[in-house]
TIMIMI-222648 format. One record per residue (C-alpha): residue in one letter; chain; x, y, z. Coordinates in steps of 0.05 Angstrom, whole numbers, plus 5000, padded with zeros to 4 digits. Layout:
# TIMIMI-222648
residu | chaine | px | py | pz
A | A | X | Y | Z;
...
***
This chain:
# TIMIMI-222648
residu | chaine | px | py | pz
X | A | 7547 | 8661 | 2568;
X | A | 7616 | 8684 | 2591;
X | A | 7679 | 8672 | 2554;
X | A | 7749 | 8682 | 2575;
X | A | 7736 | 8757 | 2579;
X | A | 7674 | 8750 | 2617;
X | A | 7662 | 8761 | 2690;
X | A | 7704 | 8723 | 2737;
X | A | 7665 | 8673 | 2778;
X | A | 7690 | 8631 | 2835;
X | A | 7701 | 8557 | 2810;
X | A | 7668 | 8497 | 2844;
X | A | 7716 | 8501 | 2901;
X | A | 7700 | 8505 | 2973;
X | A | 7669 | 8564 | 2999;
X | A | 7708 | 8608 | 3052;
X | A | 7705 | 8572 | 3118;
X | A | 7684 | 8507 | 3086;
X | A | 7722 | 8445 | 3109;
X | A | 7752 | 8390 | 3070;
X | A | 7706 | 8327 | 3063;
X | A | 7717 | 8275 | 3113;
X | A | 7723 | 8219 | 3061;
X | A | 7779 | 8252 | 3018;
X | A | 7836 | 8216 | 3049;
X | A | 7800 | 8145 | 3042;
X | A | 7787 | 8166 | 2970;
X | A | 7860 | 8185 | 2955;
X | A | 7884 | 8119 | 2985;
X | A | 7832 | 8079 | 2949;
X | A | 7858 | 8108 | 2882;
X | A | 7932 | 8097 | 2901;
X | A | 7911 | 8022 | 2913;
X | A | 7872 | 8015 | 2849;
X | A | 7933 | 8056 | 2808;
X | A | 7986 | 8006 | 2835;
X | A | 7955 | 7942 | 2868;
X | A | 8024 | 7905 | 2866;
X | A | 8076 | 7960 | 2875;
X | A | 8042 | 7996 | 2928;
X | A | 8038 | 7938 | 2978;
X | A | 8114 | 7920 | 2964;
X | A | 8128 | 7994 | 2978;
X | A | 8092 | 7992 | 3047;
X | A | 8130 | 7930 | 3068;
X | A | 8193 | 7963 | 3053;
X | A | 8173 | 8025 | 3094;
X | A | 8153 | 7983 | 3150;
X | A | 8217 | 7943 | 3149;
X | A | 8259 | 8006 | 3148;
X | A | 8217 | 8040 | 3203;
X | A | 8220 | 7980 | 3251;
X | A | 8295 | 7973 | 3243;
X | A | 8304 | 8048 | 3253;
X | A | 8263 | 8044 | 3318;
X | A | 8311 | 7986 | 3348;
X | A | 8379 | 8020 | 3369;
X | A | 8347 | 8036 | 3435;
X | A | 8340 | 7964 | 3451;
X | A | 8412 | 7946 | 3434;
X | A | 8433 | 8007 | 3475;
X | A | 8395 | 7985 | 3535;
X | A | 8429 | 7914 | 3529;
X | A | 8499 | 7942 | 3520;
X | A | 8492 | 7990 | 3581;
X | A | 8461 | 7928 | 3618;
X | A | 8526 | 7888 | 3600;
X | A | 8572 | 7945 | 3621;
X | A | 8533 | 7950 | 3687;
X | A | 8539 | 7878 | 3698;
X | A | 8614 | 7875 | 3682;
X | A | 8627 | 7934 | 3731;
X | A | 8601 | 7887 | 3785;
X | A | 8630 | 7821 | 3763;
X | A | 8696 | 7848 | 3729;
X | A | 8683 | 7801 | 3669;
X | A | 8703 | 7846 | 3615;
X | A | 8727 | 7791 | 3565;
X | A | 8655 | 7761 | 3564;
X | A | 8627 | 7833 | 3561;
X | A | 8670 | 7851 | 3499;
X | A | 8640 | 7791 | 3461;
X | A | 8571 | 7805 | 3480;
X | A | 8577 | 7875 | 3457;
X | A | 8611 | 7860 | 3391;
X | A | 8551 | 7811 | 3378;
X | A | 8502 | 7865 | 3391;
X | A | 8541 | 7913 | 3349;
X | A | 8545 | 7865 | 3292;
X | A | 8468 | 7851 | 3293;
X | A | 8457 | 7926 | 3293;
X | A | 8501 | 7936 | 3232;
X | A | 8468 | 7878 | 3194;
X | A | 8402 | 7910 | 3214;
X | A | 8423 | 7978 | 3187;
X | A | 8446 | 7949 | 3120;
X | A | 8376 | 7916 | 3112;
X | A | 8348 | 7981 | 3135;
X | A | 8388 | 8020 | 3079;
X | A | 8366 | 7972 | 3028;
X | A | 8295 | 7976 | 3045;
X | A | 8297 | 8054 | 3044;
X | A | 8332 | 8053 | 2976;
X | A | 8280 | 8007 | 2947;
X | A | 8219 | 8043 | 2971;
X | A | 8247 | 8111 | 2950;
X | A | 8257 | 8081 | 2879;
X | A | 8188 | 8050 | 2879;
X | A | 8157 | 8116 | 2904;
X | A | 8184 | 8152 | 2848;
X | A | 8148 | 8102 | 2802;
X | A | 8082 | 8108 | 2843;
X | A | 8084 | 8183 | 2845;
X | A | 8092 | 8195 | 2770;
X | A | 8046 | 8138 | 2757;
X | A | 7993 | 8166 | 2800;
X | A | 7999 | 8238 | 2770;
X | A | 7996 | 8208 | 2699;
X | A | 7934 | 8166 | 2718;
X | A | 7903 | 8227 | 2755;
X | A | 7913 | 8273 | 2695;
X | A | 7884 | 8222 | 2647;
X | A | 7824 | 8211 | 2695;
X | A | 7813 | 8282 | 2702;
X | A | 7820 | 8299 | 2629;
X | A | 7771 | 8241 | 2607;
X | A | 7724 | 8265 | 2659;
X | A | 7725 | 8336 | 2631;
X | A | 7714 | 8306 | 2562;
X | A | 7647 | 8279 | 2582;
X | A | 7626 | 8345 | 2618;
X | A | 7570 | 8384 | 2587;
X | A | 7579 | 8454 | 2555;
X | A | 7549 | 8489 | 2620;
X | A | 7605 | 8464 | 2662;
X | A | 7655 | 8507 | 2618;
X | A | 7608 | 8565 | 2614;
X | A | 7610 | 8578 | 2690;
X | A | 7684 | 8564 | 2702;
X | A | 7745 | 8607 | 2683;
X | A | 7796 | 8572 | 2636;
X | A | 7855 | 8593 | 2680;
X | A | 7821 | 8561 | 2742;
X | A | 7811 | 8499 | 2704;
X | A | 7882 | 8498 | 2678;
X | A | 7905 | 8507 | 2752;
X | A | 7877 | 8436 | 2768;
X | A | 7927 | 8406 | 2719;
X | A | 7987 | 8451 | 2747;
X | A | 7980 | 8472 | 2821;
X | A | 7931 | 8420 | 2844;
X | A | 7967 | 8364 | 2811;
X | A | 8034 | 8388 | 2836;
X | A | 8007 | 8395 | 2909;
X | A | 7987 | 8320 | 2900;
X | A | 8056 | 8302 | 2877;
X | A | 8088 | 8328 | 2935;
X | A | 8039 | 8294 | 2980;
X | A | 8044 | 8227 | 2946;
X | A | 8120 | 8228 | 2940;
X | A | 8140 | 8258 | 3008;
X | A | 8087 | 8268 | 3058;
X | A | 8049 | 8196 | 3053;
X | A | 8116 | 8156 | 3060;
X | A | 8138 | 8201 | 3116;
X | A | 8069 | 8196 | 3155;
X | A | 8072 | 8119 | 3146;
X | A | 8142 | 8118 | 3169;
X | A | 8127 | 8161 | 3226;
X | A | 8066 | 8121 | 3247;
X | A | 8101 | 8056 | 3244;
X | A | 8161 | 8086 | 3284;
X | A | 8113 | 8115 | 3339;
X | A | 8078 | 8047 | 3348;
X | A | 8144 | 8008 | 3350;
X | A | 8176 | 8060 | 3401;
X | A | 8111 | 8056 | 3445;
X | A | 8114 | 7984 | 3444;
X | A | 8188 | 7980 | 3468;
X | A | 8172 | 8033 | 3518;
X | A | 8114 | 7993 | 3547;
X | A | 8159 | 7933 | 3547;
X | A | 8211 | 7972 | 3591;
X | A | 8168 | 8013 | 3636;
X | A | 8093 | 8033 | 3643;
X | A | 8114 | 8091 | 3687;
X | A | 8163 | 8123 | 3641;
X | A | 8114 | 8112 | 3582;
X | A | 8061 | 8148 | 3620;
X | A | 8107 | 8206 | 3629;
X | A | 8126 | 8208 | 3554;
X | A | 8054 | 8201 | 3531;
X | A | 8028 | 8258 | 3576;
X | A | 8077 | 8306 | 3544;
X | A | 8062 | 8276 | 3475;
X | A | 7989 | 8290 | 3485;
X | A | 8004 | 8363 | 3501;
X | A | 8044 | 8364 | 3437;
X | A | 7986 | 8336 | 3400;
X | A | 7935 | 8389 | 3425;
X | A | 7984 | 8443 | 3407;
X | A | 7992 | 8412 | 3337;
X | A | 7913 | 8410 | 3327;
X | A | 7905 | 8481 | 3352;
X | A | 7962 | 8509 | 3305;
X | A | 7952 | 8456 | 3252;
X | A | 7879 | 8468 | 3243;
X | A | 7888 | 8540 | 3227;
X | A | 7946 | 8522 | 3176;
X | A | 7900 | 8474 | 3143;
X | A | 7844 | 8525 | 3135;
X | A | 7890 | 8575 | 3101;
X | A | 7924 | 8525 | 3058;
X | A | 7865 | 8508 | 3025;
X | A | 7844 | 8582 | 3018;
X | A | 7913 | 8590 | 2985;
X | A | 7894 | 8536 | 2930;
X | A | 7832 | 8572 | 2920;
X | A | 7866 | 8640 | 2913;
X | A | 7919 | 8610 | 2870;
X | A | 7863 | 8581 | 2821;
X | A | 7830 | 8652 | 2817;
X | A | 7895 | 8688 | 2800;
X | A | 7916 | 8639 | 2749;
X | A | 7847 | 8646 | 2716;
X | A | 7854 | 8724 | 2716;
X | A | 7925 | 8719 | 2686;
X | A | 7899 | 8671 | 2632;
X | A | 7841 | 8717 | 2612;
X | A | 7884 | 8779 | 2613;
X | A | 7939 | 8749 | 2570;
X | A | 7890 | 8720 | 2519;
X | A | 7858 | 8790 | 2515;
X | A | 7925 | 8830 | 2514;
X | A | 7906 | 8865 | 2452;
X | A | 7837 | 8889 | 2481;
X | A | 7873 | 8913 | 2542;
X | A | 7921 | 8955 | 2504;
X | A | 7867 | 8980 | 2456;
X | A | 7827 | 9008 | 2511;
X | A | 7890 | 9033 | 2554;
X | A | 7866 | 8989 | 2610;
X | A | 7934 | 8970 | 2635;
X | A | 7929 | 9005 | 2703;
X | A | 7859 | 8980 | 2719;
X | A | 7887 | 8905 | 2704;
X | A | 7944 | 8919 | 2750;
X | A | 7902 | 8943 | 2805;
X | A | 7856 | 8879 | 2795;
X | A | 7917 | 8833 | 2796;
X | A | 7942 | 8865 | 2859;
X | A | 7879 | 8852 | 2896;
X | A | 7881 | 8778 | 2877;
X | A | 7955 | 8775 | 2891;
X | A | 7944 | 8810 | 2958;
X | A | 7891 | 8758 | 2977;
X | A | 7940 | 8704 | 2954;
X | A | 7996 | 8736 | 2995;
X | A | 7949 | 8743 | 3056;
X | A | 7923 | 8671 | 3059;
X | A | 7992 | 8644 | 3041;
X | A | 8026 | 8684 | 3096;
X | A | 7979 | 8665 | 3150;
X | A | 7982 | 8590 | 3128;
X | A | 8057 | 8594 | 3132;
X | A | 8060 | 8632 | 3197;
X | A | 8019 | 8571 | 3228;
X | A | 8063 | 8524 | 3194;
X | A | 8125 | 8557 | 3213;
X | A | 8105 | 8568 | 3284;
X | A | 8089 | 8495 | 3295;
X | A | 8157 | 8468 | 3284;
X | A | 8196 | 8509 | 3334;
X | A | 8143 | 8502 | 3388;
X | A | 8144 | 8429 | 3381;
X | A | 8216 | 8428 | 3386;
X | A | 8220 | 8463 | 3447;
X | A | 8166 | 8423 | 3478;
X | A | 8206 | 8360 | 3457;
X | A | 8264 | 8389 | 3491;
X | A | 8227 | 8402 | 3559;
X | A | 8199 | 8331 | 3553;
X | A | 8268 | 8304 | 3548;
X | A | 8288 | 8338 | 3613;
X | A | 8225 | 8317 | 3646;
X | A | 8237 | 8243 | 3625;
X | A | 8310 | 8247 | 3649;
X | A | 8287 | 8276 | 3720;
X | A | 8231 | 8226 | 3726;
X | A | 8276 | 8170 | 3713;
X | A | 8327 | 8197 | 3760;
X | A | 8275 | 8204 | 3814;
X | A | 8250 | 8133 | 3802;
X | A | 8316 | 8100 | 3807;
X | A | 8339 | 8140 | 3870;
X | A | 8272 | 8126 | 3904;
X | A | 8276 | 8053 | 3889;
X | A | 8206 | 8053 | 3862;
X | A | 8187 | 7985 | 3835;
X | A | 8183 | 7985 | 3758;
X | A | 8121 | 7957 | 3719;
X | A | 8137 | 7935 | 3650;
X | A | 8126 | 7875 | 3605;
X | A | 8199 | 7857 | 3607;
X | A | 8203 | 7859 | 3683;
X | A | 8262 | 7899 | 3688;
X | A | 8279 | 7943 | 3752;
X | A | 8296 | 8018 | 3743;
X | A | 8367 | 8029 | 3727;
X | A | 8411 | 8069 | 3687;
X | A | 8409 | 8018 | 3630;
X | A | 8335 | 8033 | 3626;
X | A | 8332 | 8108 | 3635;
X | A | 8386 | 8124 | 3583;
X | A | 8352 | 8086 | 3525;
X | A | 8287 | 8118 | 3549;
X | A | 8316 | 8188 | 3536;
X | A | 8337 | 8168 | 3465;
X | A | 8268 | 8138 | 3454;
X | A | 8239 | 8204 | 3482;
X | A | 8280 | 8243 | 3430;
X | A | 8257 | 8199 | 3375;
X | A | 8189 | 8200 | 3393;
X | A | 8182 | 8277 | 3395;
X | A | 8225 | 8279 | 3332;
X | A | 8168 | 8238 | 3299;
X | A | 8114 | 8281 | 3323;
X | A | 8154 | 8340 | 3296;
X | A | 8160 | 8306 | 3228;
X | A | 8079 | 8298 | 3227;
X | A | 8079 | 8376 | 3237;
X | A | 8124 | 8390 | 3181;
X | A | 8082 | 8348 | 3134;
X | A | 8017 | 8383 | 3155;
X | A | 8023 | 8438 | 3102;
X | A | 8043 | 8393 | 3046;
X | A | 7987 | 8344 | 3061;
X | A | 7935 | 8396 | 3070;
X | A | 7957 | 8428 | 3004;
X | A | 7953 | 8361 | 2974;
X | A | 7885 | 8344 | 3001;
X | A | 7859 | 8411 | 2982;
X | A | 7882 | 8400 | 2908;
X | A | 7851 | 8329 | 2910;
X | A | 7786 | 8358 | 2936;
X | A | 7783 | 8406 | 2876;
X | A | 7803 | 8351 | 2829;
X | A | 7753 | 8307 | 2856;
X | A | 7697 | 8355 | 2854;
X | A | 7707 | 8362 | 2780;
X | A | 7709 | 8285 | 2772;
X | A | 7642 | 8284 | 2809;
X | A | 7610 | 8331 | 2764;
X | A | 7549 | 8301 | 2727;
X | A | 7573 | 8279 | 2659;
X | A | 7532 | 8300 | 2597;
X | A | 7477 | 8250 | 2594;
X | A | 7462 | 8211 | 2527;
X | A | 7404 | 8164 | 2530;
X | A | 7400 | 8161 | 2452;
X | A | 7391 | 8095 | 2419;
X | A | 7383 | 8117 | 2347;
X | A | 7451 | 8117 | 2310;
X | A | 7474 | 8140 | 2243;
X | A | 7500 | 8084 | 2201;
X | A | 7526 | 8071 | 2125;
X | A | 7473 | 8042 | 2082;
X | A | 7462 | 8017 | 2011;
X | A | 7397 | 8012 | 1969;
X | A | 7376 | 7945 | 1948;
X | A | 7309 | 7934 | 1916;
X | A | 7283 | 8003 | 1941;
X | A | 7303 | 7985 | 2009;
X | A | 7354 | 8011 | 2053;
X | A | 7404 | 7961 | 2086;
X | A | 7464 | 7972 | 2137;
X | A | 7534 | 7959 | 2111;
X | A | 7607 | 7967 | 2143;
X | A | 7631 | 7995 | 2080;
X | A | 7638 | 8072 | 2070;
X | A | 7584 | 8085 | 2020;
X | A | 7577 | 8155 | 2038;
X | A | 7504 | 8143 | 2042;
X | A | 7475 | 8150 | 2111;
X | A | 7415 | 8134 | 2149;
X | A | 7384 | 8132 | 2217;
X | A | 7381 | 8063 | 2248;
X | A | 7319 | 8067 | 2292;
X | A | 7306 | 8005 | 2335;
X | A | 7231 | 8000 | 2358;
X | A | 7241 | 7962 | 2421;
X | A | 7165 | 7947 | 2434;
X | A | 7157 | 7916 | 2369;
X | A | 7230 | 7889 | 2363;
X | A | 7241 | 7918 | 2296;
X | A | 7293 | 7962 | 2262;
X | A | 7276 | 8017 | 2211;
X | A | 7325 | 8059 | 2171;
X | A | 7310 | 8132 | 2152;
X | A | 7350 | 8164 | 2098;
X | A | 7394 | 8224 | 2126;
X | A | 7365 | 8283 | 2096;
X | A | 7367 | 8344 | 2140;
X | A | 7294 | 8355 | 2155;
X | A | 7293 | 8396 | 2217;
X | A | 7228 | 8416 | 2257;
X | A | 7222 | 8455 | 2322;
X | A | 7154 | 8448 | 2354;
X | A | 7136 | 8494 | 2417;
X | A | 7205 | 8494 | 2443;
X | A | 7218 | 8531 | 2513;
X | A | 7287 | 8536 | 2542;
X | A | 7324 | 8567 | 2599;
X | A | 7398 | 8566 | 2621;
X | A | 7376 | 8567 | 2695;
X | A | 7311 | 8563 | 2729;
X | A | 7304 | 8640 | 2744;
X | A | 7303 | 8664 | 2670;
X | A | 7272 | 8636 | 2609;
X | A | 7309 | 8648 | 2543;
X | A | 7265 | 8619 | 2487;
X | A | 7189 | 8620 | 2486;
X | A | 7147 | 8570 | 2444;
X | A | 7195 | 8571 | 2383;
X | A | 7162 | 8531 | 2324;
X | A | 7195 | 8528 | 2257;
X | A | 7214 | 8478 | 2202;
X | A | 7268 | 8472 | 2152;
X | A | 7263 | 8429 | 2092;
X | A | 7326 | 8394 | 2063;
X | A | 7361 | 8447 | 2022;
X | A | 7328 | 8508 | 2051;
X | A | 7366 | 8567 | 2078;
X | A | 7339 | 8589 | 2146;
X | A | 7363 | 8658 | 2172;
X | A | 7357 | 8684 | 2245;
X | A | 7360 | 8759 | 2255;
X | A | 7354 | 8798 | 2318;
X | A | 7390 | 8835 | 2369;
X | A | 7443 | 8806 | 2414;
X | A | 7408 | 8767 | 2464;
X | A | 7348 | 8751 | 2424;
X | A | 7362 | 8677 | 2424;
X | A | 7390 | 8661 | 2353;
X | A | 7453 | 8629 | 2380;
X | A | 7415 | 8588 | 2434;
X | A | 7369 | 8557 | 2381;
X | A | 7426 | 8529 | 2341;
X | A | 7457 | 8506 | 2407;
X | A | 7396 | 8464 | 2418;
X | A | 7398 | 8432 | 2349;
X | A | 7460 | 8392 | 2369;
X | A | 7441 | 8381 | 2441;
X | A | 7492 | 8426 | 2473;
X | A | 7435 | 8438 | 2519;
X | A | 7369 | 8400 | 2527;
X | A | 7302 | 8434 | 2522;
X | A | 7251 | 8444 | 2578;
X | A | 7188 | 8434 | 2535;
X | A | 7169 | 8420 | 2462;
X | A | 7202 | 8375 | 2409;
X | A | 7263 | 8381 | 2363;
X | A | 7259 | 8332 | 2304;
X | A | 7315 | 8311 | 2257;
X | A | 7286 | 8274 | 2196;
X | A | 7222 | 8261 | 2234;
X | A | 7263 | 8234 | 2295;
X | A | 7261 | 8266 | 2363;
X | A | 7332 | 8286 | 2374;
X | A | 7331 | 8260 | 2446;
X | A | 7325 | 8194 | 2419;
X | A | 7388 | 8204 | 2375;
X | A | 7457 | 8185 | 2403;
X | A | 7492 | 8257 | 2413;
X | A | 7554 | 8233 | 2378;
X | A | 7517 | 8215 | 2315;
X | A | 7473 | 8279 | 2318;
X | A | 7534 | 8320 | 2319;
X | A | 7563 | 8286 | 2263;
X | A | 7500 | 8300 | 2225;
X | A | 7503 | 8377 | 2242;
X | A | 7562 | 8419 | 2218;
X | A | 7577 | 8486 | 2251;
X | A | 7622 | 8544 | 2236;
X | A | 7626 | 8590 | 2300;
X | A | 7640 | 8664 | 2306;
X | A | 7700 | 8651 | 2344;
X | A | 7750 | 8606 | 2310;
X | A | 7788 | 8557 | 2347;
X | A | 7850 | 8524 | 2309;
X | A | 7895 | 8474 | 2340;
X | A | 7972 | 8461 | 2336;
X | A | 7992 | 8426 | 2278;
X | A | 7993 | 8432 | 2201;
X | A | 7938 | 8469 | 2160;
X | A | 7916 | 8401 | 2131;
X | A | 7911 | 8371 | 2202;
X | A | 7866 | 8431 | 2219;
X | A | 7820 | 8421 | 2159;
X | A | 7817 | 8345 | 2168;
X | A | 7793 | 8360 | 2241;
X | A | 7724 | 8361 | 2209;
X | A | 7730 | 8287 | 2187;
X | A | 7791 | 8247 | 2209;
X | A | 7781 | 8197 | 2152;
X | A | 7784 | 8251 | 2098;
X | A | 7840 | 8245 | 2045;
X | A | 7887 | 8303 | 2025;
X | A | 7848 | 8309 | 1959;
X | A | 7783 | 8316 | 1999;
X | A | 7814 | 8367 | 2049;
X | A | 7840 | 8410 | 1991;
X | A | 7773 | 8409 | 1952;
X | A | 7740 | 8432 | 2019;
X | A | 7791 | 8491 | 2023;
X | A | 7774 | 8511 | 1949;
X | A | 7702 | 8508 | 1967;
X | A | 7710 | 8554 | 2023;
X | A | 7758 | 8599 | 1984;
X | A | 7816 | 8585 | 2029;
X | A | 7862 | 8551 | 1980;
X | A | 7887 | 8615 | 1947;
X | A | 7920 | 8643 | 2014;
X | A | 7939 | 8571 | 2036;
X | A | 7984 | 8558 | 1975;
X | A | 8019 | 8623 | 1990;
X | A | 8038 | 8601 | 2062;
X | A | 8112 | 8580 | 2068;
X | A | 8098 | 8507 | 2068;
X | A | 8027 | 8507 | 2040;
X | A | 7982 | 8457 | 2068;
X | A | 8040 | 8430 | 2108;
X | A | 8052 | 8496 | 2146;
X | A | 8050 | 8487 | 2217;
X | A | 8009 | 8536 | 2260;
X | A | 8010 | 8549 | 2333;
X | A | 7979 | 8589 | 2383;
X | A | 7910 | 8588 | 2351;
X | A | 7942 | 8609 | 2286;
X | A | 7959 | 8676 | 2313;
X | A | 8002 | 8691 | 2250;
X | A | 7940 | 8688 | 2206;
X | A | 7890 | 8740 | 2197;
X | A | 7823 | 8734 | 2226;
X | A | 7793 | 8723 | 2161;
X | A | 7841 | 8670 | 2144;
X | A | 7826 | 8632 | 2206;
X | A | 7755 | 8637 | 2193;
X | A | 7764 | 8609 | 2123;
X | A | 7801 | 8552 | 2150;
X | A | 7742 | 8543 | 2201;
X | A | 7692 | 8541 | 2141;
X | A | 7736 | 8489 | 2103;
X | A | 7737 | 8446 | 2166;
X | A | 7661 | 8443 | 2166;
X | A | 7657 | 8432 | 2090;
X | A | 7700 | 8371 | 2095;
X | A | 7654 | 8344 | 2148;
X | A | 7599 | 8345 | 2095;
X | A | 7537 | 8343 | 2139;
X | A | 7466 | 8352 | 2108;
X | A | 7455 | 8408 | 2163;
X | A | 7500 | 8467 | 2169;
X | A | 7496 | 8521 | 2224;
X | A | 7537 | 8589 | 2206;
X | A | 7536 | 8627 | 2270;
X | A | 7564 | 8695 | 2247;
X | A | 7612 | 8653 | 2201;
X | A | 7628 | 8715 | 2159;
X | A | 7631 | 8769 | 2216;
X | A | 7706 | 8767 | 2219;
X | A | 7716 | 8774 | 2142;
X | A | 7721 | 8841 | 2108;
X | A | 7675 | 8858 | 2050;
X | A | 7728 | 8839 | 1997;
X | A | 7742 | 8773 | 2028;
X | A | 7666 | 8762 | 2039;
X | A | 7657 | 8769 | 1967;
X | A | 7711 | 8719 | 1952;
X | A | 7682 | 8667 | 2003;
X | A | 7609 | 8682 | 1982;
X | A | 7611 | 8635 | 1921;
X | A | 7643 | 8578 | 1964;
X | A | 7590 | 8589 | 2019;
X | A | 7535 | 8587 | 1966;
X | A | 7566 | 8520 | 1940;
X | A | 7573 | 8494 | 2010;
X | A | 7500 | 8509 | 2029;
X | A | 7474 | 8478 | 1963;
X | A | 7431 | 8416 | 1977;
X | A | 7444 | 8424 | 2054;
X | A | 7394 | 8449 | 2104;
X | A | 7429 | 8515 | 2131;
X | A | 7416 | 8558 | 2191;
X | A | 7448 | 8626 | 2182;
X | A | 7458 | 8678 | 2243;
X | A | 7484 | 8740 | 2214;
X | A | 7486 | 8817 | 2231;
X | A | 7501 | 8836 | 2162;
X | A | 7430 | 8831 | 2133;
X | A | 7459 | 8832 | 2061;
X | A | 7482 | 8761 | 2076;
X | A | 7410 | 8734 | 2091;
X | A | 7370 | 8769 | 2035;
X | A | 7372 | 8705 | 1993;
X | A | 7346 | 8663 | 2049;
X | A | 7284 | 8618 | 2040;
X | A | 7260 | 8637 | 2108;
X | A | 7282 | 8696 | 2151;
X | A | 7262 | 8690 | 2223;
X | A | 7262 | 8753 | 2268;
X | A | 7273 | 8742 | 2342;
X | A | 7260 | 8788 | 2399;
X | A | 7274 | 8770 | 2473;
X | A | 7264 | 8694 | 2455;
X | A | 7201 | 8703 | 2415;
X | A | 7193 | 8696 | 2339;
X | A | 7160 | 8765 | 2321;
X | A | 7164 | 8757 | 2242;
X | A | 7179 | 8705 | 2192;
X | A | 7180 | 8702 | 2116;
X | A | 7227 | 8713 | 2058;
X | A | 7263 | 8780 | 2046;
X | A | 7211 | 8811 | 2000;
X | A | 7152 | 8790 | 2046;
X | A | 7184 | 8820 | 2105;
X | A | 7201 | 8884 | 2072;
X | A | 7128 | 8888 | 2045;
X | A | 7106 | 8879 | 2119;
X | A | 7140 | 8941 | 2140;
X | A | 7154 | 8913 | 2207;
X | A | 7217 | 8901 | 2253;
X | A | 7258 | 8871 | 2194;
X | A | 7238 | 8927 | 2150;
X | A | 7266 | 8976 | 2204;
X | A | 7330 | 8938 | 2214;
X | A | 7340 | 8933 | 2137;
X | A | 7327 | 9004 | 2125;
X | A | 7369 | 9026 | 2185;
X | A | 7312 | 9053 | 2227;
X | A | 7337 | 9009 | 2284;
X | A | 7402 | 8978 | 2297;
X | A | 7410 | 8907 | 2313;
X | A | 7447 | 8921 | 2375;
***
């Protein structure tokens, strides 16, 4: 299974040439409404108010010019001044209302934008918490982080700028067309013919822009994934003098990002000037058409019943300029909208991933013993049992948590093409130590991953205390199985916080006892602030062995009856291993323990040693039995064959 340094794979984004799903806009809008059911409608009302008022100056312009035309004929300039003043006063009041509505919706949009991003991050993170391990196996960490940075930021720009602008533009276009039709159907037809041509050009150029803006988001995710894995493996890069190769690989990814970004922005930057000049040409055509209609005395057709005149043609020119400007605004927002939708597409694809299924109904509960029977209690008795409801009989039984593990005929594969485990059968009685030995890829870690249902088996049975683990709630099952991994993961916080991560209800005294058990107390007390020392960056200021000791202490404080040690001492030197050996023996005492180790010296005292080869169990027995059998284990132990 690939880690951060494994082969880079394309995430679950769209394949080259694939289009955005048709329902993505509806889904985004539906989320906006659900996030802000009250604030969003109020904001839309303010946008509509501001847009409609912004479209009205042409109406007053027509009326003022009509008053001037009439005054030229009648000579009544006194009455004209009063009427013009009234129109100007009304227009000023409308502009004040428009200004107030604009300020209001901009303030509310700031709240809506940040609220949407906050809830989207929470929704995305919560979804990721429910996804199975296999999702993270196939996706680079950097590409996943890109969802929270680049894709969310693209969504921010779309929500804060593009959507309000598009709504504002749509309302203004509808309002302006309505005014145009009120004045003249002929003149409106001229304008719409020119706008139709502009829309065709927008689709031709904007379509290419959309395609490459989505590829830009994909390329950005790949580049960030590569940067993340290179930085996290910086020591490995330097150890093997791989700097030049890393630069070459990065330049290839960066060149691809440059290529698609350049093409996307070329389309976007070409569209604006083209539409502006088409708007200027249309402005001239409308002016000429109006002059022809007026001079030819053509009878006008319009809802308002006004004749062709200068008072009608001049406002039409203003409305044409406004109309073309709004079409240009649409084109200017295309890149932001497409980038935002591309980001949403990637986010929603993660949200649409199938969550980790859990149909378990057997739970782990606190119990106490009364008259030889187990009874459930809400008190923390530190005595646990499996609560097993029998639906058909309508009864409930309690099984004491012991740590009895049985695998019966287990088959497993990570994908349909390659089976990993074949007919694995074994048992581990409470308190036994079971060791897995075999070359890398033999299936050792896979077996332990199946015990806590990181993956589900294809065939066979796994039973915990006689209960099929498929019936056990995953959360409770994992509480009953402790694990110490080869790769340590510590989190930002104090040393005490990291130990308590194993059991959040543990007291300081219990955490210190777990650290002493693991052999970590001696180095912790020498840290600047002891157990209150803050560690960051996965505790890079600690040695690998010290980090592993903290990981072991974290498992110890969880105090489960079953413990998995997956190469737990692989990063500890021989001297440190001797120090921790006593603590490990104490940790394993009374627990069912599964040990994976390349150092065969650490498995000699195991109750059962199981030798694996390509997913098959080829030998089993204790150390003396396997040595006497002079088989694969004997060859490995004597050095005739290497584990690798």
